[in-house]
TIGU-680680 format. One line per 3 residues: number of its first residue (from 1); for each residue x, y, z of N, C-alpha, C, O. Coordinates in nm, 2 decimals, decimal comma. Atoms other than C-alpha are relative to their C-alpha. Layout:
N
NUM	X:Y:Z:X:Y:Z:X:Y:Z:X:Y:Z  ...
END
This chain:
182
1	-0,06:-0,14:0,00:8,89:0,54:-1,07:0,14:-0,02:0,06:0,16:-0,08:0,16  -0,14:0,00:-0,04:9,27:0,57:-1,05:0,03:0,10:0,11:-0,05:0,19:0,14  -0,05:-0,09:-0,11:9,46:0,74:-0,77:0,00:0,15:-0,04:-0,03:0,23:0,04
4	-0,01:-0,15:0,04:9,52:1,06:-0,97:-0,10:0,04:-0,10:-0,08:0,15:-0,16  0,11:-0,04:0,09:9,20:1,07:-1,18:-0,06:0,13:0,04:-0,11:0,20:-0,05  0,06:-0,13:-0,04:9,08:1,37:-0,98:0,08:0,11:-0,05:0,03:0,23:-0,05
7	-0,08:-0,11:0,05:9,37:1,57:-1,12:-0,03:0,03:-0,15:0,01:0,13:-0,20  0,04:-0,02:0,14:9,24:1,52:-1,48:-0,10:0,12:-0,01:-0,19:0,14:0,07  0,09:-0,11:0,02:9,08:1,83:-1,62:-0,13:-0,05:-0,05:-0,14:-0,12:-0,15
10	0,13:0,04:0,04:8,71:1,79:-1,65:-0,04:0,08:-0,12:-0,01:0,20:-0,13  0,05:-0,07:0,12:8,54:1,88:-1,98:-0,10:0,10:0,04:-0,19:0,08:0,12  0,09:-0,11:-0,04:8,36:2,21:-1,95:-0,13:-0,01:-0,08:-0,12:-0,03:-0,20
13	0,13:0,01:0,07:7,99:2,19:-2,03:-0,02:0,11:-0,11:0,04:0,22:-0,09  0,02:-0,10:0,11:7,87:2,37:-2,35:-0,12:0,09:0,04:-0,17:0,16:-0,04  0,12:-0,08:-0,04:7,59:2,53:-2,14:0,02:0,05:0,14:0,11:0,01:0,21
16	0,00:-0,06:-0,13:7,53:2,74:-1,83:-0,09:-0,08:0,09:-0,22:-0,07:0,07  0,09:0,09:-0,08:7,40:2,49:-1,57:-0,09:0,08:0,09:-0,19:0,03:0,14  0,09:-0,08:-0,08:7,24:2,78:-1,38:-0,11:0,06:-0,08:-0,20:0,12:-0,02
19	0,10:-0,06:0,09:7,03:2,89:-1,68:-0,02:-0,09:-0,12:0,00:-0,04:-0,23  0,02:0,09:0,11:6,94:2,59:-1,89:-0,13:0,03:-0,07:-0,23:0,07:-0,01  0,12:-0,02:0,09:6,69:2,62:-2,18:-0,01:-0,11:-0,09:0,08:-0,20:-0,10
22	0,02:0,11:0,10:6,55:2,40:-2,45:0,12:-0,01:-0,10:0,14:-0,11:-0,16  -0,11:0,00:0,10:6,84:2,51:-2,67:0,12:-0,08:0,05:0,21:-0,12:-0,03  -0,11:0,08:-0,06:7,08:2,32:-2,43:-0,03:-0,15:0,00:0,06:-0,22:0,03
25	0,03:0,14:-0,01:6,90:1,99:-2,45:0,10:-0,09:-0,08:0,14:-0,06:-0,18  -0,09:0,10:0,06:7,12:1,69:-2,52:-0,03:-0,14:0,05:-0,12:-0,15:0,14  0,03:0,13:-0,04:7,12:1,32:-2,48:0,03:-0,02:0,16:0,12:0,03:0,21
28	-0,01:0,02:-0,15:7,06:1,22:-2,11:-0,07:0,11:0,08:-0,09:0,09:0,20  0,06:-0,11:-0,07:6,90:1,55:-2,02:-0,14:-0,05:0,04:-0,20:-0,13:-0,02  0,13:0,02:-0,05:6,58:1,54:-1,82:-0,08:0,13:0,01:-0,02:0,23:0,04
31	0,08:-0,12:-0,01:6,29:1,79:-1,83:-0,14:-0,04:0,02:-0,18:-0,16:0,01  0,14:0,02:-0,02:5,93:1,82:-1,74:-0,09:0,06:-0,11:-0,06:0,17:-0,15  0,09:-0,05:0,10:5,65:1,85:-1,99:-0,13:-0,08:0,02:-0,13:-0,20:0,04
34	0,13:0,06:-0,01:5,28:1,78:-1,96:-0,02:-0,09:0,13:-0,07:-0,20:0,12  0,01:0,07:-0,13:5,30:1,67:-1,59:0,08:-0,13:0,00:0,04:-0,22:0,08  -0,09:0,12:0,00:5,57:1,41:-1,67:0,14:0,04:-0,01:0,17:0,15:-0,07
37	-0,14:-0,02:0,02:5,94:1,39:-1,65:0,04:-0,09:-0,12:0,01:-0,20:-0,13  -0,05:0,07:0,12:6,11:1,30:-1,98:0,15:-0,01:-0,01:0,22:0,09:0,04  -0,15:0,02:0,02:6,46:1,17:-2,06:0,03:0,01:-0,15:-0,04:-0,06:-0,23
40	-0,04:0,00:0,14:6,63:1,26:-2,39:0,08:-0,12:-0,03:0,19:-0,14:0,03  -0,07:0,13:0,04:6,73:0,92:-2,54:0,09:0,02:-0,12:0,20:-0,04:-0,12  -0,08:-0,02:0,12:6,85:1,03:-2,88:-0,02:0,14:-0,05:-0,12:0,21:-0,02
43	0,00:-0,13:0,05:6,93:1,35:-3,06:0,02:-0,01:-0,16:0,11:-0,07:-0,20  0,00:0,00:0,14:6,86:1,41:-3,43:0,02:0,14:-0,05:-0,03:0,24:0,01  -0,02:-0,13:0,06:6,96:1,70:-3,66:-0,05:0,00:-0,14:-0,03:-0,10:-0,21
46	0,05:-0,02:0,14:6,80:1,82:-3,98:0,06:0,12:-0,06:0,07:0,23:0,00  -0,06:-0,12:0,07:6,96:2,04:-4,24:-0,09:0,02:-0,12:-0,10:-0,06:-0,21  0,10:-0,03:0,10:6,70:2,21:-4,46:0,06:0,09:-0,10:-0,02:0,14:-0,19
49	-0,06:-0,09:0,09:6,95:2,42:-4,65:-0,01:0,15:0,04:-0,09:0,18:0,13  0,00:-0,15:-0,03:7,02:2,80:-4,63:0,02:0,02:0,15:-0,05:0,11:0,20  -0,03:-0,01:-0,15:7,15:2,76:-4,27:-0,12:-0,02:0,08:-0,13:0,04:0,19
52	0,12:0,04:-0,07:6,81:2,63:-4,16:0,02:-0,14:0,06:0,01:-0,24:-0,01  -0,03:0,13:-0,07:6,89:2,36:-3,90:-0,10:-0,01:0,11:-0,14:0,08:0,18  0,10:0,03:-0,12:6,64:2,20:-3,66:0,05:-0,13:0,07:0,13:-0,21:0,01
55	-0,04:0,12:-0,08:6,68:1,94:-3,39:-0,13:-0,07:0,04:-0,24:-0,01:0,05  0,11:0,08:-0,05:6,46:1,66:-3,27:0,05:-0,09:0,10:0,17:-0,15:0,08  -0,05:0,08:-0,11:6,49:1,46:-2,96:-0,10:-0,12:0,02:-0,22:-0,09:0,04
58	0,08:0,11:-0,03:6,36:1,11:-2,90:-0,01:0,00:0,16:0,10:-0,01:0,22  0,01:-0,01:-0,15:6,22:1,13:-2,54:-0,09:-0,11:0,05:-0,18:-0,16:-0,02  0,06:0,11:-0,06:6,09:0,88:-2,30:-0,04:0,04:0,15:0,04:0,09:0,22
61	0,05:-0,03:-0,13:5,87:0,93:-1,99:0,00:-0,13:0,09:-0,04:-0,12:0,21  0,02:0,13:-0,07:5,88:0,56:-1,88:-0,13:-0,06:-0,03:-0,15:-0,18:-0,03  0,13:0,04:0,03:5,52:0,54:-1,98:-0,03:0,01:-0,15:-0,10:-0,07:-0,21
64	0,02:-0,03:0,15:5,54:0,67:-2,34:0,12:0,06:-0,06:0,21:0,11:0,01  -0,11:-0,06:0,08:5,78:0,77:-2,61:-0,05:0,10:-0,09:-0,16:0,08:-0,15  0,04:-0,10:0,10:5,76:1,08:-2,82:0,12:0,07:-0,06:0,23:0,03:-0,03
67	-0,11:-0,08:0,06:5,96:1,34:-3,01:-0,03:0,15:0,03:-0,14:0,20:0,02  0,01:-0,15:-0,03:6,03:1,70:-2,91:0,09:0,06:-0,12:0,21:0,04:-0,13  -0,06:-0,06:0,11:6,11:1,90:-3,22:0,03:0,15:0,03:-0,06:0,22:0,08
70	-0,03:-0,14:-0,03:6,28:2,24:-3,20:0,07:0,06:-0,12:0,17:0,02:-0,17  -0,06:-0,08:0,11:6,34:2,49:-3,48:0,01:0,14:0,05:-0,09:0,20:0,10  -0,02:-0,14:-0,04:6,48:2,83:-3,41:-0,03:0,10:-0,11:0,04:0,11:-0,20
73	0,04:-0,10:0,10:6,29:3,09:-3,60:0,00:0,14:0,06:-0,10:0,21:0,05  -0,01:-0,12:-0,08:6,41:3,38:-3,39:-0,06:-0,03:0,14:0,00:0,00:0,24  0,06:0,05:-0,12:6,17:3,24:-3,13:-0,01:-0,15:-0,02:-0,05:-0,19:-0,13
76	0,01:0,15:0,02:6,18:2,86:-3,08:-0,14:-0,04:-0,04:-0,24:0,00:0,02  0,12:0,07:0,05:5,91:2,66:-3,27:0,01:-0,14:0,05:0,10:-0,21:0,01  -0,02:0,12:-0,07:5,86:2,36:-3,05:-0,13:-0,09:-0,03:-0,24:-0,04:-0,02
79	0,11:0,09:0,02:5,65:2,05:-3,13:0,02:-0,13:0,09:0,13:-0,17:0,11  -0,01:0,13:-0,07:5,57:1,73:-2,93:-0,09:-0,09:-0,09:-0,21:-0,06:-0,11  0,07:0,09:0,08:5,47:1,44:-3,15:0,02:-0,14:0,04:0,12:-0,18:0,12
82	-0,02:0,14:-0,02:5,42:1,07:-3,14:-0,02:-0,07:-0,13:-0,09:-0,02:-0,22  0,01:0,08:0,12:5,45:0,81:-3,41:-0,14:-0,05:-0,02:-0,20:-0,10:0,08  0,13:0,06:0,04:5,13:0,71:-3,59:0,02:-0,09:-0,12:0,12:-0,08:-0,19
85	-0,01:0,09:0,12:5,06:0,45:-3,86:-0,03:0,09:-0,12:-0,13:0,16:-0,11  0,02:-0,09:0,12:5,09:0,62:-4,20:-0,14:-0,04:-0,06:-0,21:0,05:-0,11  0,13:0,04:0,06:4,78:0,42:-4,31:-0,12:0,06:0,08:-0,23:0,06:0,03
88	0,10:-0,07:-0,08:4,58:0,60:-4,03:-0,04:0,13:-0,07:-0,15:0,19:-0,04  0,03:-0,12:0,08:4,59:0,90:-4,27:-0,07:-0,03:-0,13:-0,10:0,06:-0,21  0,07:0,04:0,12:4,41:0,70:-4,54:0,07:-0,12:-0,06:0,19:-0,13:-0,06
91	-0,06:0,12:0,05:4,46:0,36:-4,69:0,08:0,01:-0,12:0,17:-0,07:-0,15  -0,08:-0,02:0,12:4,59:0,50:-5,01:0,10:0,12:0,01:0,14:0,18:-0,09  -0,08:-0,12:-0,02:4,80:0,78:-4,86:0,14:-0,01:-0,07:0,19:0,09:-0,12
94	-0,13:0,01:0,06:5,13:0,64:-4,98:-0,01:0,01:-0,15:0,07:0,08:-0,22  0,02:0,00:0,15:5,01:0,58:-5,34:-0,03:0,15:-0,04:0,02:0,19:-0,14  0,04:-0,14:0,04:4,85:0,93:-5,35:0,12:0,10:0,01:0,14:0,18:-0,07
97	-0,12:-0,08:-0,02:5,17:1,09:-5,21:0,11:-0,02:-0,11:0,16:0,08:-0,16  -0,10:0,03:0,10:5,40:0,91:-5,45:-0,04:0,05:-0,14:0,04:0,11:-0,21  0,05:-0,04:0,13:5,18:0,98:-5,75:0,00:0,15:-0,01:0,04:0,21:-0,12
100	0,01:-0,14:0,01:5,13:1,35:-5,67:0,12:0,07:0,05:0,14:0,19:0,04  -0,12:-0,05:-0,06:5,47:1,40:-5,51:-0,02:0,09:0,11:0,06:0,18:0,15  0,04:-0,08:-0,11:5,29:1,55:-5,22:-0,12:-0,07:0,06:-0,20:-0,12:-0,01
103	0,12:0,06:-0,05:5,03:1,43:-4,97:-0,12:0,09:-0,04:-0,10:0,21:-0,09  0,12:-0,09:0,03:4,67:1,57:-5,01:0,02:0,13:0,08:0,08:0,13:0,18  -0,01:-0,13:-0,07:4,64:1,94:-4,92:-0,09:0,00:0,12:-0,06:0,09:0,21
106	0,08:0,01:-0,12:4,37:1,85:-4,67:-0,01:-0,15:0,05:-0,04:-0,24:-0,04  0,01:0,13:-0,06:4,38:1,54:-4,44:-0,09:0,01:0,12:-0,09:0,11:0,19  0,08:0,01:-0,13:4,13:1,43:-4,17:0,06:-0,11:0,08:0,08:-0,23:0,03
109	-0,05:0,10:-0,10:4,28:1,25:-3,87:-0,07:0,02:0,13:-0,07:0,13:0,19  0,08:0,00:-0,13:4,08:1,16:-3,56:-0,10:0,12:0,00:-0,11:0,20:0,09  0,11:-0,09:0,01:3,79:1,38:-3,68:0,04:0,15:0,00:-0,04:0,24:0,02
112	-0,05:-0,14:0,01:4,01:1,69:-3,72:0,06:0,02:-0,14:0,13:-0,07:-0,19  -0,05:-0,03:0,14:4,09:1,86:-4,05:0,14:0,07:0,01:0,16:0,16:0,09  -0,14:-0,06:0,00:4,46:1,94:-4,12:0,03:0,05:-0,14:-0,01:-0,01:-0,24
115	-0,03:-0,06:0,13:4,59:2,16:-4,40:0,15:0,00:-0,02:0,23:0,03:0,07  -0,14:0,00:0,03:4,92:2,13:-4,58:0,06:0,14:0,02:0,01:0,24:-0,04  -0,06:-0,13:-0,04:5,14:2,41:-4,44:0,13:0,02:-0,08:0,15:0,13:-0,13
118	-0,12:-0,01:0,07:5,48:2,34:-4,59:0,06:-0,14:-0,04:0,02:-0,24:0,02  -0,08:0,12:0,03:5,71:2,09:-4,75:0,15:0,04:-0,01:0,18:0,15:-0,05  -0,15:-0,03:0,00:6,09:2,07:-4,72:0,07:-0,13:-0,04:0,05:-0,24:0,01
121	-0,10:0,10:0,03:6,36:1,86:-4,87:0,12:0,03:0,08:0,16:0,14:0,10  -0,12:-0,02:-0,08:6,66:1,81:-4,65:0,07:-0,13:0,03:0,06:-0,23:-0,04  -0,09:0,11:-0,04:6,90:1,58:-4,47:-0,01:-0,02:0,15:-0,03:0,07:0,22
124	0,02:0,04:-0,13:6,88:1,39:-4,15:0,13:-0,07:0,05:0,19:-0,15:-0,02  -0,11:0,07:-0,06:7,16:1,28:-3,91:-0,04:-0,03:0,14:-0,09:0,05:0,22  0,02:0,04:-0,14:7,13:1,08:-3,59:0,13:0,03:0,08:0,23:-0,04:0,07
127	-0,12:-0,04:-0,08:7,38:1,27:-3,37:0,05:-0,10:0,10:0,16:-0,11:0,13  -0,03:0,09:-0,11:7,36:1,01:-3,10:0,10:-0,11:-0,04:0,18:-0,15:0,04  -0,09:0,10:0,05:7,54:0,76:-3,32:0,15:0,05:-0,01:0,24:-0,03:-0,02
130	-0,13:-0,06:0,01:7,84:1,00:-3,34:0,06:-0,01:-0,14:0,19:0,00:-0,15  -0,05:0,00:0,14:7,87:0,96:-3,72:-0,04:0,12:-0,08:-0,13:0,20:-0,03  0,04:-0,11:0,09:7,84:1,20:-4,00:-0,08:-0,05:-0,12:-0,05:-0,01:-0,23
133	0,07:0,06:0,11:7,60:0,99:-4,20:-0,14:0,07:-0,02:-0,22:0,07:0,07  0,12:-0,07:0,02:7,33:1,21:-4,35:-0,09:-0,07:-0,10:-0,04:-0,13:-0,20  0,09:0,07:0,08:7,02:1,07:-4,51:-0,10:0,10:-0,06:-0,15:0,19:0,01
136	0,09:-0,09:0,07:6,80:1,25:-4,77:-0,15:-0,03:0,05:-0,18:-0,15:0,08  0,14:0,01:-0,03:6,43:1,31:-4,69:-0,08:0,11:-0,05:-0,03:0,22:-0,09  0,10:-0,10:0,03:6,12:1,50:-4,78:-0,10:0,00:0,11:-0,15:-0,10:0,15
139	0,09:-0,01:-0,11:5,90:1,63:-4,50:-0,11:0,09:-0,03:-0,09:0,20:-0,10  0,12:-0,08:0,01:5,55:1,77:-4,50:-0,06:0,03:0,13:-0,07:-0,07:0,22  0,07:-0,03:-0,12:5,37:1,95:-4,22:-0,14:0,05:-0,03:-0,16:0,13:-0,12
142	0,14:-0,05:0,01:5,00:1,99:-4,19:-0,05:0,04:0,14:-0,02:-0,03:0,24  0,05:-0,06:-0,13:4,83:2,20:-3,92:-0,15:0,01:-0,01:-0,21:0,02:-0,11  0,15:-0,03:-0,01:4,47:2,24:-3,80:-0,01:0,15:-0,02:0,09:0,22:-0,03
145	0,03:-0,14:0,02:4,30:2,58:-3,84:0,07:0,09:0,10:0,11:0,20:0,07  -0,06:-0,08:-0,10:4,44:2,71:-3,51:0,16:-0,01:0,01:0,22:0,05:0,09  -0,15:0,03:0,00:4,80:2,58:-3,58:0,04:-0,04:0,14:0,15:0,00:0,19
148	-0,03:0,06:-0,13:4,79:2,40:-3,24:0,03:-0,14:-0,01:0,11:-0,20:0,07  -0,02:0,15:0,02:4,78:2,04:-3,37:0,07:-0,02:-0,14:0,04:0,06:-0,23  -0,07:0,02:0,12:5,00:1,90:-3,64:0,01:-0,15:-0,04:0,00:-0,24:0,05
151	-0,04:0,13:0,05:5,07:1,60:-3,86:0,12:0,02:-0,08:0,13:0,11:-0,16  -0,12:0,00:0,08:5,41:1,53:-4,00:0,01:-0,12:-0,08:-0,01:-0,23:-0,03  -0,02:0,12:0,08:5,48:1,30:-4,29:0,14:0,01:-0,06:0,18:0,12:-0,11
154	-0,13:0,00:0,05:5,83:1,21:-4,39:0,02:-0,12:-0,10:-0,02:-0,23:-0,07  -0,03:0,10:0,11:5,94:1,03:-4,71:0,15:-0,02:0,00:0,22:0,07:-0,02  -0,14:0,03:-0,01:6,27:0,85:-4,68:0,06:-0,06:-0,13:0,18:-0,05:-0,16
157	-0,04:0,06:0,12:6,29:0,67:-5,01:-0,12:0,00:-0,10:-0,21:0,08:-0,08  0,10:0,00:0,10:6,07:0,59:-5,31:-0,14:-0,03:0,07:-0,24:0,04:0,04  0,13:0,03:-0,06:5,79:0,43:-5,09:0,01:-0,03:0,15:-0,07:-0,10:0,21
160	-0,02:0,01:-0,14:5,92:0,45:-4,73:-0,05:0,13:0,07:0,01:0,23:0,05  0,06:-0,11:-0,07:5,71:0,68:-4,51:-0,01:-0,02:0,15:-0,03:-0,13:0,19  0,03:-0,01:-0,14:5,68:0,78:-4,15:-0,11:0,11:0,02:-0,12:0,20:-0,06
163	0,10:-0,10:-0,04:5,40:0,98:-3,98:0,00:0,02:0,15:0,02:-0,07:0,23  0,02:-0,03:-0,14:5,36:1,16:-3,65:-0,11:0,10:0,01:-0,15:0,16:-0,09  0,11:-0,10:-0,03:5,08:1,36:-3,49:0,03:0,05:0,14:0,09:-0,01:0,22
166	-0,03:-0,06:-0,13:5,11:1,60:-3,21:-0,05:0,15:0,01:-0,15:0,19:-0,05  0,04:-0,14:-0,03:5,09:1,96:-3,08:0,11:0,09:0,00:0,23:0,05:0,01  -0,10:-0,11:-0,01:5,27:2,29:-3,09:0,01:0,03:0,15:-0,09:0,04:0,22
169	-0,03:-0,02:-0,14:5,43:2,36:-2,75:0,06:0,14:0,02:0,14:0,18:-0,06  -0,06:-0,13:-0,04:5,51:2,69:-2,59:0,13:-0,03:0,09:0,13:-0,12:0,16  -0,12:0,03:-0,07:5,86:2,72:-2,44:-0,02:-0,01:0,15:0,05:-0,09:0,21
172	0,02:0,01:-0,14:5,73:2,78:-2,09:-0,05:-0,13:0,05:-0,05:-0,16:0,17  0,05:0,13:-0,03:5,57:2,44:-2,10:0,11:-0,11:0,03:0,08:-0,21:0,09  -0,11:0,08:-0,02:5,91:2,28:-2,09:0,07:0,06:0,12:0,12:0,17:0,12
175	-0,05:-0,06:-0,12:6,05:2,32:-1,74:0,10:-0,10:0,07:0,11:-0,22:0,03  -0,09:0,08:-0,09:6,30:2,18:-1,48:0,10:-0,08:-0,08:0,12:-0,20:-0,06  -0,10:0,07:0,09:6,57:2,10:-1,74:0,13:-0,02:0,08:0,18:0,07:0,15
178	-0,13:0,04:-0,06:6,87:1,92:-1,59:0,08:-0,09:-0,09:0,03:-0,17:-0,16  -0,09:0,08:0,08:7,17:1,77:-1,75:0,00:-0,14:0,05:-0,02:-0,17:0,17  -0,01:0,14:-0,04:7,21:1,40:-1,75:0,13:-0,03:0,06:0,22:0,05:0,05
181	-0,13:0,04:-0,06:7,48:1,22:-1,56:0,07:-0,09:-0,09:0,01:-0,19:-0,15  -0,09:0,09:0,08:7,76:1,06:-1,75:0,07:-0,10:0,08:0,15:-0,18:0,03
END
């Protein structure tokens, strides 16, 4: 720190530190969920067209890594997911999805039945990298009957797939949001 560095104007935060919400989350932020503190490691943005933008955060509790997805549908739609092996959804899931251009309408995972809810083509950008490199993708969401549990399948290329499984989260379940230190 130089002698006159204290005179430099500090950058004003894009959020109100006295009233932080999930909409303010950014890299380095810390929050509590499911009796654990989580750190936002990376920030991703999805563009689904028609001004439909969603964000996803790679989060780490020190014990486990997951994803917090947030889509603003008037009221935030929040999901917490973890990566699963695509083959856990069926040994032929990739072939069936490529052939039919969609996963099966009903999947069973860990003895629970999931129904295809929606599919979306869009673009993905890793904001954390600071570049404007967007990658095409197709995403499918499947929910259980109560719409409390979900499976997400993402196709990145001809035969490149990712899968996640998780739960729908209520906004009040995310608490004690604090900005990270730079």
